[in-house]
C-alpha positions, 0 to 999 in steps of 0.5 A: 499499499502506498501512503500519499499526502494530498491537498484537496479544497473544501468541496472535495473534502466534504464529497470524500466525507459524504462518500465515506458516510454513505457507503460506511467506510472507515476512513477517507482512503477508503473513500477515495479508493472508492472513487477511484475505482469507480472512475476506472470502471466508468471512464477509463475502460469503457469498451469492456463493459458488458453493455458496449460489447452487446451494442458493438456486436449488434452494430457488426451484425448489421449488414453494410449499405452501399451509398456510392459516391458522397453526391449519391450520399447527400441525395439519399439524406436529402441534403 
């Protein structure tokens, strides 16, 4: 385990206290770990989430549409 001294603003401190209380954590270190894990799961590796994989497979299963030239595409879209 790594020990670190950090400087945070008052708002961040309040948020950590709320997270700590909401999840019944023993200290702010646990609150920071929880927030970091949630950040990792939701923002760093979204392509690994099951709903993303399901969506990607659905897109890959679709048939491609041949639109020809850019002008053909514009005509098809009405622009």
